[in-house]
N, C-alpha and C positions, 0 to 999 in steps of 0.2 A: 844728445838732445837739444832740440832747439833753445835759445836763448826767450825768455818772454820780453816783450815790445817793453820799454819801460814808460809810463807816463813823461810827457812833458814837463819838468821838475820846477824849471820858473812860473811855468801856468801854475801850476802844482802851487807854487810858494805864494802866488798874487792870490790864492783861492783863500790860503789858511789866513793869511794877511786881514784880507777884506773882512771873514767874518768875526776873528778874533778883535780887531779894532771896532766891529759895527760901522764902518765906514769905507766908500770907495774911494772917496776923495784923502782919508788919512793913508788908506792904505797905500794909494797911489806916492804919496810923500813920501810914506818912508819907504820905499822901494826904488825912487828917484825916477818915478813913470809921471806920463802925463796920466788924466784921467781913461782919454783912449786908449791909449796905448796897454793900460791896465785892463781895462773890459776885453780888448782884443785878447788878451794872454788868456782870460777865464771863456771865452766862447773855445780858445782853440781846445782847453781841458775839455769843454760841453761834448766839442765834437768827437775827441779821445774818449770819452766814455759812454757818447751814446744818449746825456741826460741831460737835463733842462738844471741849472743848479740856480739859477738867481732869474727873480722876475724882476726887469727893467722899467722903470718908470719915472720919465724926463731927468734927474739928478740920483734919483736912492736907486738902489739894489737890495733884494731881499731874499733871501733863501727862499727854496721852495721845498718841500715834503723831502724831493728825491735831495737838495741839497742837503737838508739836515740830513739827512739817511748816510749819505756820503761823508761827509763832517765826520759825523759818530766814528764812520767804519776807518776812515784813513787814519787820523790825530791819534789814537794810540800808538800804530804804528810808527810812525815819524817819532813818536815821543822813542819808544822802544827802538828806532833807527840812531836816534841823538845820543842814547844810552849806550850802546855798542860804541860808538865811533870815541866816547870817552873814556868808556873801557879800553879801547887798545892805543889811545895816542898819549905821548910823552911829555907835550907841547900844553894841554888844556890845564890851565892854572884854576884854582879853587874858584866857585861858585858862591856868590856873597850875595846874601838880599839882608836888607835893612827893615826890619821885620816892628814896627807899633801892637805891642798886645798890653790890654788890662790884665793885670795883677792876677785876678779873680778866672780868669779865661786859661791861662797860661797854667797856672797851677793844676787849676780842675780839669782843661780839658786836652791843652794843645800838649805841656812835657808828656805827661803819661803815655804819648802816640809819638813821640817826636823819635823813639831810635826807631820804627819804621821806616819812618822816611830818611834816617841815615842809612840804612841800610842796601835802600832803594836808590839814593843817589849819593853816594859818600863823597863825592866835588863839591856840595851844596851846604855851605856854613853859614848860619843866622846871626847878624848881630840883634840883640833884643833892648828895643825902648818902649820902657813901660812912664815916659814921662809924658803930662798933661797934653790935652790942644791933639790927639793921635791925628784925628781926620783932617787939621788944619795942616797937617805939617804932610802930610801923602804926598810926592813927587817934587820934596823941597829935599829934608833930613832922611827923611822917609822911601821905601819902595813902594809899601805896601803896610796894609794894617787890619788889625781885627778889631772892631767898636761894638761900645754898645749904642745904640744911636733910636731915635725913630724914624729914622731914615736919612739917608747920607744924603750929602747936597750931589746935587745935578753935574753934571760932569763926569763925576766917579764912575768907576764900573767896580758895581756892587752886588756881591750876591748875599742872599742872605739865609745866613744860617739854622735858625731855631726860632721857634713860636713857645711864649711864657705864660706862665699864669703867675698871679702877684701871688704872695702868701707872706704872711704874719705868722714871722718865724720868733720866736722866743727859748727860754728854758723850759722843762718840766714843770721846776719847781713855778715857775708864774703860770704857765698853763694851768695848774691847779689851781693857784691861788682867782684865777680870773673866771674857773668855771666852767661848764659846759656850754654857755651861750656867753657871746659878746652883742655888750650893750653900751651905752654911752655911759651907764655907772658902772659899769665893770671896768671899763677902759681908763676911768675920769684921773687915775691918780698914776697910770702908766705910764712911761716913757716911752717915746719911739723913736727910734735908730733910722734915719732918711741920709741917702748916697745921695753927696750934692748935685751930679749929674741925672740922677733918677726922679726929680719931685714928683713927677705926674703920677707915678705907680702907687703914691701914698694918697693922691685923689681920686685914683680910682677905684682903690681898693673902699676908700671909705665911703664911693655913690656907691659900689654894688652891695656895700652893707646897710647902707641906709642911715653913716655914721657923719652925713655931710657935717651935721652941727657938732658933731662932738670935739668937743674942748681936753686933748690928751693934757696929765700934769705935765710934759715937757717933752720935746724934740729936741735930738742931739742929731748934729748930722756929721757926716764921714764922709770921705775921699776912696774909702780902703774897703771895695767887700769881705775880706778876710778881716779884718778889725771889727767888721760889722757881727759877722759869724760869731766871732769869740766873744765880743761883748754880750750877744745875747746870750749865747751859751752860758754868760758867767752871770747872767738875773739881771744886767742894767740896763736892760730895757728889750722891746722888741721892734724885731730888725723886718721892713717892709722892703724883700730881696725875690727871686724868682724861683719855683719850683726846682728849677731845672739846680739850682745852688744848695736846697738845703738837699736836695737827694746824693748829688756830688760828695756834699763834704760829709757824708757817712758819722755824725757826733752822733752817738745817741744820749747825748746832752740836751737835743736840740727835739722841737717841735714846732706842728704849725697850728696855730690857732685855728677855731671851727670856720665857717663863713662862707659866704655864697662863690663860684668860681669866679677870679678876675682875669681875662686876658689883659696883659701887661700891654704897656704901648710902644715899651723897646723890644729889641731883637741885638743877636750878636748880627754884625755884617763882616765879610772879608771887602776892603776896599784898595783901588789902585788907579791911577788914570792908566785909561784907556791905551794908552801909548805902551805901558811899562809892561802887557803882557806879552809886547813883543822881546821882553827880556827873558832869558832861560831862567834864569831862578824866579824869577816874578813866576812867570809858568808851568815851574817843575812846583811849585810851592803851592799856587791856586789849584792845578789838579790835583793834587792828593790829598788837599784841602777838601774839595767838595767830594771826592771819591771815598775819603774815611771819614766822612758824614760824622765830625766831630761837634 
């Protein structure tokens, strides 16, 4: 049986790095090539597959539709090849990822699914960091992070993981005391629980429900979403949080107050430095996270 002709592997590497880093210059620096040499390698790959993979304008290179389709077709097979080599090698050490995670996301969304990742990539081990200022530490003490933000800083590779509605979450007893309609009067003696890093959620909720002039009985501030939910369940206040938090908590002590649907200013994001995507632990976790749809 005749052997198939392999694609030019160095050209394939140049292509994959350019796509993942989003910059031909960054890819050339990573590989140790001049930009013109990297461009020649990609041209060789285009000649091999008979398709134009990039459009070139001055210093920039943009994927064509055929280039995007080529990347999506080839990338899973390269990952499978890497896993096959790992499984047959006695010389490959553990893969280590330093990941920053908010405790609420970790407990509700990440850890219930991490077993799937471990089965798929048994060599990947993750050091979990829940300390503050995750985004600021990406690229320093962290390889990557999952943050709750209005939008990550420029210069980071970012994947938005969800969209949410803001809910006013409280115990069922508190909800009964407030009644079927929320008004400034019915809420004037209530305590509201606000996360330190999500103040705009309360502003958005009040505005959507025409409660801008409402004066709450008190506002208590928290740095833990899990403790906010528990405080709300114990009747200590009304937690301004996401609908997803309430749904995933699956706590029959809790409910949400009636009112207008309010889009949250904040979303969960996966962030890392663009160059970190060339690190196998980061790439494995990134691709799994996106596919898993956490």
